[in-house]
C-alpha positions in Angstrom: 37.8 -160.3 73.3 35.6 -158.1 71.1 33.1 -160.8 70.4 32.6 -161.7 74.0 31.7 -158.0 74.8 29.5 -157.9 72.0 27.6 -160.9 73.3 27.5 -159.6 76.6 25.9 -156.3 75.5 23.5 -158.2 73.4 22.5 -160.4 76.5 22.3 -157.2 78.7 20.0 -155.5 76.0 18.0 -158.4 75.7 17.2 -158.6 79.5 16.4 -154.9 79.4 13.8 -155.6 76.6 12.1 -158.4 78.6 12.0 -156.4 81.7 10.4 -153.6 79.8 7.8 -155.7 77.9 6.9 -157.2 81.3 6.7 -154.0 83.2 4.4 -152.5 80.3 2.3 -155.6 80.4 1.7 -155.2 84.2 0.9 -151.3 84.0 -1.2 -152.3 81.0 -3.2 -154.8 83.0 -3.4 -152.4 86.1 -4.7 -149.5 84.1 -7.8 -151.2 82.7 -11.0 -151.0 84.4 -12.1 -154.1 85.9 -15.3 -154.3 84.0 -15.6 -158.1 83.8 -15.0 -158.5 87.6 -17.6 -155.7 88.2 -20.1 -157.6 86.2 -19.3 -160.8 88.0 -19.7 -159.1 91.5 -23.1 -157.8 90.3 -24.4 -160.9 89.3 -23.2 -162.5 92.7 -25.1 -159.6 94.6 -28.2 -160.1 92.5 -28.0 -163.8 93.1 -27.6 -163.4 96.8 -30.8 -160.9 96.9 -32.7 -163.6 95.0 -31.9 -166.2 97.4 -33.2 -164.1 100.2 -30.0 -162.3 101.4 -32.0 -159.4 102.6 -34.0 -161.4 105.0 -31.6 -164.1 106.1 -28.1 -162.6 105.7 -28.6 -158.7 105.6 -25.1 -157.9 107.2 -23.1 -159.9 104.5 -25.2 -158.6 101.7 -25.0 -155.0 102.9 -21.2 -155.3 103.1 -21.1 -156.8 99.7 -23.3 -153.8 98.3 -21.0 -151.1 100.3 -17.8 -152.7 98.8 -19.5 -152.6 95.4 -20.2 -149.0 95.9 -16.8 -148.2 96.9 -15.3 -150.2 93.8 -17.3 -148.0 91.6 -16.1 -145.0 93.3 -12.5 -146.2 92.8 -13.2 -146.7 89.2 -14.4 -143.0 88.8 -11.3 -142.0 90.6 -9.1 -144.2 88.2 -7.8 -146.4 91.0 -8.3 -149.5 89.0 -6.2 -151.9 91.3 -8.3 -150.9 94.3 -11.7 -151.2 92.4 -10.7 -154.7 91.4 -9.8 -155.8 95.0 -13.2 -154.3 96.3 -15.1 -155.9 93.6 -13.5 -159.2 94.4 -14.3 -158.8 97.9 -17.9 -157.7 97.2 -18.4 -160.8 95.2 -16.9 -163.2 98.1 -19.3 -161.3 100.5 -22.3 -161.8 98.2 -21.7 -165.5 97.7 -21.5 -165.8 101.6 -24.8 -164.0 101.9 -26.3 -166.2 99.3 -25.0 -169.3 100.8 -26.3 -168.3 104.2 -29.7 -167.4 102.9 -30.0 -170.7 101.2 -28.8 -172.6 104.4 -31.3 -170.9 106.7 -34.0 -171.7 104.2 -33.0 -175.4 104.2 -32.9 -175.6 107.9 -36.4 -174.0 108.2 -37.8 -176.4 105.5 -36.1 -179.5 107.4 -37.7 -178.2 110.6 -41.2 -177.8 109.0 -40.8 -181.2 107.6 -39.9 -182.7 111.1 -42.9 -181.0 112.6 -45.1 -182.4 109.9 -43.7 -185.8 110.6 -44.4 -185.3 114.3 -48.0 -184.4 113.8 -48.3 -187.4 111.3 -46.9 -189.8 114.1 -49.4 -188.3 116.6 -52.4 -188.7 114.4 -51.3 -192.3 113.5 -50.9 -193.2 117.3 -54.1 -191.6 118.1 -56.0 -193.6 115.3 -54.2 -196.8 116.3 -55.6 -196.7 119.9 
């Protein structure tokens, strides 16, 4: 009977150790500033700006910048979980702004090509008569 109780207490202590290590790991990850995510988000905002986000997607780009500012504020306050979430949201908003800007530019370029084709057809028809 004593061996069984010893095994049972050993198993219980082992489970407590595993839970403690897991908890410390989670707390350790949450207590580190999200520097990598902040950098990725800043790159996404710069890419959206370069793609013409200010002109073609100003609302999404402003939203991304505002969230980035809020993430930086959360870091100074030590709220790293909120900072990470805001930085991730800023990245998504910046990617949306960049994609929107590229899409609008492509649509304008396609419209310009269609207009050029229309003018060329008219010129060909005029010369053919």
